[in-house]
All heavy atoms as an XYZ file, in Angstrom:
624
protein
N     -19.551     68.475     32.984
C     -20.507     67.687     32.228
C     -21.878     67.791     32.893
O     -21.996     67.605     34.099
C     -20.028     66.238     32.200
C     -20.690     65.409     31.187
S     -19.582     64.034     30.825
C     -20.744     62.797     30.517
N     -22.882     68.109     32.098
C     -24.228     68.275     32.649
C     -24.846     66.923     32.942
O     -24.698     65.977     32.188
C     -25.098     69.053     31.669
N     -25.558     66.852     34.061
C     -26.262     65.628     34.422
C     -27.638     65.617     33.783
O     -28.279     66.653     33.659
C     -26.442     65.582     35.941
C     -25.621     64.512     36.595
C     -25.898     64.464     38.078
O     -26.988     64.007     38.471
O     -25.017     64.894     38.823
N     -28.091     64.441     33.369
C     -29.434     64.295     32.820
C     -30.427     64.326     33.973
O     -30.305     63.596     34.931
C     -29.544     62.970     32.062
C     -30.898     62.745     31.480
C     -31.280     63.370     30.308
C     -31.808     61.924     32.114
C     -32.525     63.176     29.767
C     -33.069     61.720     31.587
C     -33.427     62.342     30.415
N     -31.407     65.231     33.903
C     -32.382     65.381     34.979
C     -33.777     65.177     34.401
O     -34.122     65.780     33.384
C     -32.287     66.777     35.617
C     -33.334     66.943     36.699
C     -30.898     67.010     36.178
N     -34.575     64.353     35.058
C     -35.964     64.161     34.658
C     -36.126     63.108     33.566
O     -35.163     62.597     33.008
N     -37.389     62.794     33.258
C     -37.681     61.755     32.259
C     -37.415     62.246     30.833
O     -37.449     63.441     30.551
C     -39.168     61.488     32.465
C     -39.695     62.782     32.985
C     -38.591     63.369     33.827
N     -37.111     61.307     29.937
C     -36.983     61.652     28.518
C     -38.381     61.856     27.958
O     -39.287     61.076     28.230
C     -36.240     60.546     27.774
C     -34.786     60.475     28.213
C     -34.026     59.460     27.432
N     -34.474     58.124     27.845
C     -34.107     57.008     27.242
N     -33.300     57.037     26.214
N     -34.533     55.845     27.668
N     -38.551     62.909     27.174
C     -39.870     63.301     26.698
C     -39.911     63.399     25.183
O     -38.908     63.711     24.542
C     -40.247     64.677     27.268
C     -40.353     64.792     28.772
C     -40.447     66.257     29.180
C     -41.571     64.038     29.276
N     -41.102     63.169     24.627
C     -41.384     63.461     23.226
C     -42.217     64.737     23.218
O     -43.093     64.920     24.065
C     -42.143     62.314     22.565
C     -41.260     61.123     22.331
C     -41.073     60.166     23.323
C     -40.586     60.967     21.134
C     -40.240     59.087     23.116
C     -39.751     59.890     20.914
C     -39.582     58.956     21.918
O     -38.754     57.887     21.710
N     -41.926     65.620     22.274
C     -42.564     66.935     22.228
C     -43.197     67.190     20.876
O     -42.826     66.595     19.874
C     -41.520     68.018     22.485
O     -40.892     67.830     23.715
N     -44.126     68.140     20.847
C     -44.731     68.610     19.601
C     -43.617     69.165     18.707
O     -42.755     69.912     19.173
C     -45.762     69.691     19.908
S     -46.412     70.524     18.444
N     -43.648     68.799     17.447
C     -42.606     69.246     16.512
C     -42.719     70.738     16.203
O     -41.759     71.339     15.720
C     -42.677     68.441     15.221
S     -44.246     68.574     14.362
N     -43.850     71.336     16.514
C     -44.070     72.751     16.197
C     -43.759     73.673     17.377
O     -43.021     74.635     17.235
C     -45.515     72.948     15.731
C     -45.777     74.316     15.185
O     -45.023     74.813     14.364
N     -46.844     74.932     15.644
N     -44.319     73.363     18.559
C     -44.190     74.278     19.704
C     -43.421     73.696     20.890
O     -43.239     74.360     21.892
C     -45.568     74.745     20.152
S     -46.539     73.472     20.987
N     -43.015     72.446     20.795
C     -42.250     71.759     21.844
C     -43.040     71.452     23.118
O     -42.471     71.171     24.168
C     -40.965     72.519     22.206
C     -39.987     72.609     21.053
C     -39.587     71.226     20.676
N     -38.576     71.188     19.637
C     -38.529     70.234     18.724
N     -39.431     69.288     18.715
N     -37.585     70.212     17.835
N     -44.351     71.477     23.039
C     -45.200     71.065     24.144
C     -44.958     69.581     24.409
O     -44.889     68.777     23.481
C     -46.666     71.312     23.770
C     -47.621     71.056     24.905
O     -47.266     71.101     26.066
N     -48.872     70.801     24.553
N     -44.809     69.174     25.677
C     -44.575     67.770     26.009
C     -45.819     66.941     25.713
O     -46.914     67.301     26.149
C     -44.210     67.616     27.474
C     -42.943     68.308     27.839
N     -42.639     68.674     29.118
C     -41.889     68.717     27.088
C     -41.467     69.273     29.149
N     -40.994     69.309     27.925
N     -45.641     65.832     24.966
C     -46.802     65.006     24.614
C     -46.684     63.546     25.044
O     -47.694     62.859     25.104
C     -47.138     65.083     23.104
C     -47.610     66.479     22.729
C     -45.973     64.669     22.253
N     -45.490     63.059     25.350
C     -45.364     61.659     25.781
C     -44.026     61.433     26.471
O     -43.053     62.153     26.230
C     -45.498     60.712     24.595
N     -44.001     60.410     27.303
C     -42.765     59.980     27.958
C     -42.125     58.857     27.160
O     -42.824     58.071     26.513
C     -43.060     59.477     29.374
C     -43.704     60.457     30.341
C     -44.080     59.750     31.634
C     -42.772     61.626     30.607
N     -40.830     58.756     27.243
C     -40.111     57.686     26.544
C     -40.623     56.307     26.996
O     -40.720     55.381     26.193
C     -38.608     57.809     26.793
C     -37.812     56.713     26.160
N     -37.611     56.651     24.795
C     -37.207     55.632     26.691
C     -36.897     55.578     24.520
N     -36.639     54.951     25.646
N     -40.974     56.183     28.268
C     -41.461     54.901     28.796
C     -42.814     54.504     28.208
O     -43.235     53.360     28.347
C     -41.569     54.954     30.321
C     -40.211     55.008     31.002
O     -39.192     54.713     30.337
O     -40.164     55.350     32.193
N     -43.518     55.431     27.555
C     -44.816     55.139     26.948
C     -44.710     54.619     25.517
O     -45.721     54.290     24.897
C     -45.704     56.388     26.958
C     -46.119     56.787     28.373
O     -46.281     55.886     29.216
O     -46.282     57.993     28.622
N     -43.491     54.529     24.971
C     -43.309     54.009     23.613
C     -43.541     52.499     23.625
O     -42.894     51.767     24.363
C     -41.901     54.314     23.063
C     -41.698     53.653     21.712
C     -41.678     55.811     22.961
N     -44.487     52.055     22.793
C     -44.729     50.619     22.623
C     -43.937     50.104     21.432
O     -43.359     49.029     21.472
C     -46.236     50.341     22.427
C     -47.002     50.679     23.695
C     -46.475     48.895     22.013
C     -48.514     50.590     23.545
N     -43.931     50.873     20.348
C     -43.244     50.443     19.127
C     -42.757     51.648     18.331
O     -43.441     52.662     18.241
C     -44.187     49.611     18.257
O     -43.577     49.299     17.025
N     -41.576     51.514     17.753
C     -41.029     52.507     16.831
C     -41.057     51.970     15.407
O     -40.480     52.554     14.511
C     -39.597     52.862     17.214
C     -39.470     53.553     18.548
C     -38.032     53.903     18.838
C     -37.892     54.593     20.171
N     -36.502     54.956     20.462
N     -41.767     50.867     15.186
C     -41.758     50.170     13.904
C     -42.986     50.484     13.044
O     -43.243     49.773     12.086
C     -41.657     48.665     14.133
N     -43.744     51.499     13.391
C     -44.923     51.853     12.601
C     -44.522     52.705     11.407
O     -43.509     53.400     11.432
C     -45.927     52.629     13.457
C     -46.889     51.741     14.198
C     -46.455     50.928     15.219
C     -48.224     51.712     13.854
C     -47.328     50.106     15.899
C     -49.110     50.897     14.521
C     -48.654     50.091     15.544
N     -45.337     52.669     10.379
C     -45.121     53.481      9.184
C     -46.370     54.318      8.961
O     -47.455     53.786      8.806
C     -44.851     52.573      7.975
C     -44.426     53.301      6.736
C     -43.049     53.928      6.862
O     -42.200     53.451      7.589
N     -42.837     55.019      6.163
N     -46.215     55.621      8.961
C     -47.319     56.530      8.708
C     -47.312     57.000      7.266
O     -46.410     56.670      6.494
N     -48.292     57.781      6.917
C     -48.401     58.320      5.559
C     -47.167     59.132      5.185
O     -46.726     59.135      4.053
C     -49.646     59.197      5.474
C     -49.946     59.716      4.096
C     -51.201     60.566      4.059
N     -52.287     59.936      4.803
C     -53.207     60.583      5.499
N     -53.193     61.889      5.551
N     -54.149     59.933      6.135
N     -46.600     59.845      6.164
C     -45.459     60.721      5.903
C     -44.138     60.171      6.426
O     -43.184     60.916      6.607
C     -45.712     62.102      6.518
C     -46.907     62.767      5.896
O     -47.112     62.674      4.693
N     -47.726     63.421      6.701
N     -44.088     58.875      6.695
C     -42.835     58.280      7.153
C     -42.987     57.547      8.469
O     -44.072     57.094      8.826
N     -41.897     57.450      9.186
C     -41.820     56.700     10.437
C     -42.824     57.234     11.460
O     -43.025     58.441     11.582
C     -40.400     56.844     10.980
C     -40.105     56.014     12.165
C     -38.639     56.171     12.503
N     -38.330     55.491     13.742
C     -37.228     55.669     14.421
N     -36.318     56.490     13.985
N     -37.022     55.014     15.535
N     -43.425     56.303     12.202
C     -44.396     56.665     13.233
C     -44.150     55.811     14.470
O     -43.633     54.698     14.373
C     -45.810     56.455     12.716
N     -44.491     56.348     15.619
C     -44.342     55.630     16.882
C     -45.722     55.299     17.432
O     -46.678     56.045     17.225
C     -43.619     56.472     17.923
C     -42.169     56.757     17.630
C     -41.553     56.324     16.466
C     -41.409     57.467     18.519
C     -40.227     56.595     16.201
C     -40.075     57.750     18.279
C     -39.483     57.308     17.115
N     -45.809     54.194     18.176
C     -47.027     53.823     18.879
C     -46.783     54.046     20.363
O     -45.813     53.518     20.920
C     -47.385     52.355     18.606
C     -48.606     51.810     19.341
C     -49.876     52.523     18.891
C     -48.730     50.312     19.122
N     -47.635     54.853     20.999
C     -47.518     55.157     22.420
C     -48.681     54.539     23.185
O     -49.798     54.470     22.676
C     -47.549     56.680     22.651
C     -46.363     57.411     22.115
C     -46.364     57.937     20.835
C     -45.224     57.580     22.883
C     -45.273     58.624     20.337
C     -44.125     58.265     22.400
C     -44.144     58.787     21.128
N     -48.433     54.151     24.418
C     -49.504     53.640     25.281
C     -50.298     54.782     25.899
O     -51.446     54.602     26.289
C     -48.917     52.764     26.392
O     -48.030     53.518     27.206
N     -49.695     55.953     25.983
C     -50.341     57.106     26.607
C     -49.748     58.381     26.027
O     -48.564     58.431     25.710
C     -50.094     57.065     28.128
C     -50.678     58.228     28.858
N     -49.934     59.335     29.186
C     -51.926     58.464     29.302
C     -50.720     60.203     29.811
N     -51.918     59.698     29.895
N     -50.570     59.400     25.893
C     -50.105     60.716     25.456
C     -50.764     61.772     26.334
O     -51.822     61.539     26.920
C     -50.448     60.961     23.989
N     -50.130     62.939     26.436
C     -50.651     64.023     27.274
C     -50.629     65.323     26.473
O     -49.949     65.423     25.452
C     -49.818     64.167     28.543
C     -48.343     64.417     28.299
S     -47.421     64.267     29.816
C     -45.791     63.953     29.178
N     -51.373     66.287     26.933
C     -51.411     67.614     26.301
C     -51.837     67.551     24.840
O     -51.301     68.264     23.995
C     -50.060     68.325     26.440
C     -49.667     68.535     27.882
O     -50.513     68.817     28.717
N     -48.398     68.386     28.181
N     -52.805     66.671     24.562
C     -53.332     66.547     23.201
C     -54.841     66.729     23.222
O     -55.477     66.581     24.266
C     -52.996     65.190     22.551
C     -53.616     64.036     23.339
C     -51.498     65.009     22.377
C     -53.622     62.720     22.599
N     -55.398     67.053     22.081
C     -56.847     67.014     21.893
C     -57.119     65.958     20.832
O     -56.296     65.733     19.935
C     -57.412     68.375     21.443
O     -56.751     68.772     20.251
C     -57.222     69.433     22.513
N     -58.252     65.300     20.958
C     -58.604     64.213     20.046
C     -59.811     64.648     19.223
O     -60.822     65.091     19.775
C     -58.903     62.915     20.828
C     -59.303     61.796     19.898
C     -57.686     62.511     21.653
N     -59.689     64.529     17.919
C     -60.767     64.907     17.009
C     -61.842     63.846     16.918
O     -61.819     62.850     17.649
N     -62.769     64.029     16.001
C     -63.867     63.065     15.843
C     -63.371     61.731     15.265
O     -62.400     61.684     14.513
C     -64.815     63.761     14.865
C     -63.976     64.759     14.142
C     -62.884     65.164     15.077
N     -64.076     60.673     15.625
C     -63.769     59.341     15.098
C     -64.101     59.287     13.619
O     -65.079     59.882     13.170
C     -64.591     58.268     15.811
C     -64.306     58.108     17.257
C     -65.232     57.047     17.831
C     -65.131     56.981     19.342
N     -66.047     55.987     19.908
N     -63.284     58.541     12.874
C     -63.582     58.304     11.459
C     -62.944     56.991     11.035
O     -61.960     56.544     11.615
C     -63.072     59.445     10.584
C     -61.567     59.625     10.583
C     -61.125     60.761      9.670
O     -61.543     61.896      9.903
O     -60.347     60.489      8.742
N     -63.548     56.356     10.050
C     -62.956     55.155      9.472
C     -61.913     55.595      8.459
O     -62.194     56.455      7.617
C     -64.023     54.293      8.810
C     -64.944     53.670      9.829
O     -64.525     53.310     10.916
N     -66.210     53.563      9.495
N     -60.720     55.013      8.562
C     -59.632     55.416      7.682
C     -58.893     54.172      7.191
O     -58.614     53.260      7.964
C     -58.681     56.329      8.451
C     -57.690     57.054      7.577
C     -56.826     58.008      8.366
N     -57.609     59.080      8.974
C     -57.147     59.906      9.907
N     -55.910     59.782     10.353
N     -57.915     60.842     10.410
N     -58.597     54.159      5.911
C     -57.838     53.056      5.326
C     -56.353     53.298      5.627
O     -55.753     54.228      5.108
C     -58.068     53.006      3.812
C     -57.448     51.798      3.141
C     -58.132     50.495      3.537
O     -59.336     50.422      3.676
N     -57.345     49.457      3.723
N     -55.794     52.455      6.495
C     -54.377     52.511      6.831
C     -53.666     51.362      6.132
O     -54.302     50.526      5.483
C     -54.189     52.435      8.347
C     -54.905     53.519      9.173
C     -54.721     53.259     10.655
C     -54.408     54.902      8.801
N     -52.368     51.308      6.269
C     -51.591     50.268      5.587
C     -52.017     48.866      6.012
O     -51.883     47.920      5.253
C     -50.102     50.472      5.847
C     -49.584     51.757      5.216
S     -47.855     52.049      5.563
C     -47.105     50.902      4.423
N     -52.551     48.726      7.230
C     -52.952     47.416      7.745
C     -54.444     47.163      7.596
O     -54.959     46.207      8.158
C     -52.547     47.285      9.225
O     -53.125     48.374      9.954
C     -51.041     47.288      9.381
N     -55.142     48.017      6.868
C     -56.566     47.814      6.650
C     -57.396     48.989      7.140
O     -56.872     50.048      7.472
N     -58.704     48.778      7.210
C     -59.633     49.816      7.632
C     -59.694     49.857      9.155
O     -59.917     48.829      9.801
C     -61.024     49.541      7.055
C     -62.074     50.609      7.278
C     -61.682     51.915      6.574
C     -63.423     50.125      6.769
N     -59.479     51.050      9.735
C     -59.484     51.213     11.188
C     -60.298     52.445     11.557
O     -60.374     53.409     10.785
C     -58.061     51.402     11.731
C     -57.182     50.230     11.528
N     -57.145     49.162     12.381
C     -56.282     49.937     10.544
C     -56.272     48.273     11.946
N     -55.739     48.724     10.826
N     -60.895     52.430     12.745
C     -61.544     53.617     13.293
C     -60.502     54.369     14.106
O     -59.926     53.818     15.050
C     -62.744     53.235     14.180
O     -63.656     52.472     13.401
C     -63.446     54.479     14.717
N     -60.237     55.607     13.708
C     -59.200     56.426     14.337
C     -59.723     57.841     14.553
O     -60.764     58.226     14.016
C     -57.910     56.477     13.488
C     -57.307     55.090     13.318
C     -58.157     57.112     12.132
N     -58.976     58.614     15.326
C     -59.247     60.039     15.521
C     -57.908     60.755     15.525
O     -56.939     60.259     16.106
C     -59.974     60.268     16.834
N     -57.841     61.896     14.861
C     -56.600     62.669     14.839
C     -56.268     63.168     16.242
O     -57.146     63.579     16.995
C     -56.707     63.864     13.895
C     -56.598     63.460     12.434
O     -56.028     62.383     12.143
O     -57.069     64.224     11.581
N     -54.982     63.129     16.584
C     -54.480     63.657     17.856
C     -53.669     64.901     17.549
O     -52.753     64.866     16.729
C     -53.612     62.611     18.553
N     -54.025     66.013     18.187
C     -53.378     67.299     17.934
C     -52.814     67.873     19.220
O     -53.326     67.613     20.312
C     -54.388     68.295     17.361
O     -54.946     67.817     16.179
N     -51.791     68.679     19.106
C     -51.211     69.397     20.239
C     -52.265     70.337     20.808
O     -52.930     71.063     20.059
C     -49.988     70.178     19.769
S     -49.261     71.226     21.056
N     -52.425     70.338     22.126
C     -53.444     71.203     22.725
C     -53.021     72.673     22.727
O     -53.872     73.546     22.889
C     -53.784     70.735     24.138
S     -52.474     70.942     25.335
N     -51.745     72.969     22.511
C     -51.292     74.360     22.488
C     -51.374     74.981     21.093
O     -51.985     76.020     20.903
C     -49.859     74.482     23.007
C     -49.782     74.429     24.521
O     -50.829     74.472     25.189
O     -48.648     74.341     25.043
N     -50.751     74.332     20.099
C     -50.665     74.943     18.767
C     -51.582     74.275     17.741
O     -51.666     74.723     16.609
C     -49.221     74.920     18.264
S     -48.627     73.270     17.830
N     -52.224     73.168     18.124
C     -53.191     72.445     17.282
C     -52.551     71.731     16.091
O     -53.256     71.332     15.166
C     -54.331     73.360     16.820
C     -54.961     74.097     17.954
N     -55.717     73.469     18.910
C     -54.897     75.402     18.313
C     -56.113     74.354     19.808
N     -55.625     75.539     19.469
N     -51.242     71.533     16.120
C     -50.555     70.747     15.092
C     -51.026     69.297     15.182
O     -51.072     68.715     16.274
C     -49.038     70.811     15.323
C     -48.215     69.998     14.364
C     -47.988     70.718     13.043
O     -48.242     71.936     12.949
O     -47.545     70.027     12.109
N     -51.417     68.704     14.062
C     -51.806     67.291     14.064
C     -50.533     66.463     14.224
O     -49.601     66.555     13.429
C     -52.569     66.902     12.779
C     -52.863     65.411     12.773
C     -53.859     67.695     12.661
N     -50.498     65.662     15.288
C     -49.316     64.869     15.619
C     -49.435     63.431     15.147
O     -48.428     62.744     14.995
C     -49.086     64.885     17.129
C     -48.927     66.274     17.748
C     -48.911     66.175     19.259
C     -47.672     66.947     17.214
N     -50.644     62.976     14.940
C     -50.860     61.591     14.536
C     -52.310     61.221     14.736
O     -53.200     62.063     14.613
N     -52.540     59.970     15.053
C     -53.907     59.504     15.237
C     -53.971     58.570     16.437
O     -52.968     58.039     16.890
C     -54.429     58.803     13.985
C     -53.717     57.525     13.655
C     -54.039     56.270     14.097
C     -52.540     57.367     12.865
N     -53.144     55.350     13.614
C     -52.204     55.994     12.861
C     -51.737     58.255     12.165
C     -51.105     55.493     12.176
C     -50.643     57.746     11.485
C     -50.339     56.388     11.482
N     -55.197     58.392     16.926
C     -55.467     57.489     18.026
C     -56.411     56.413     17.527
O     -57.420     56.730     16.879
C     -56.124     58.269     19.167
C     -56.556     57.413     20.336
C     -57.280     58.244     21.378
C     -57.744     57.322     22.489
N     -58.614     57.994     23.433
N     -56.091     55.150     17.794
C     -57.009     54.066     17.455
C     -58.192     54.111     18.421
O     -58.036     54.280     19.616
C     -56.313     52.704     17.583
C     -55.283     52.436     16.513
C     -53.923     52.566     16.782
C     -55.677     52.033     15.245
C     -52.977     52.316     15.803
C     -54.730     51.780     14.256
C     -53.380     51.916     14.557
O     -52.456     51.672     13.580
N     -59.374     53.998     17.867
C     -60.599     54.004     18.688
C     -61.205     52.624     18.738
O     -61.167     51.867     17.842
C     -61.615     54.995     18.111
C     -61.174     56.429     18.207
C     -61.167     56.968     19.633
O     -61.726     56.318     20.537
O     -60.602     58.041     19.832
């Protein structure tokens, strides 16, 4: 039986680049435009796009798209 080694990680759905640790999950109860979304306290290996006002389910918020720094897949957004 293989032993679990290292922290549990969340990865880019496209290229598997590591983007967050399991310990950084604040909530799994968010709902995004395309389904279930997670809220993280910290993310890594991402690039952040320009700020914009966006109408979300909870109202108008200033956000910026967060993309994988390797393949540029949009992974979600960051509250600004």
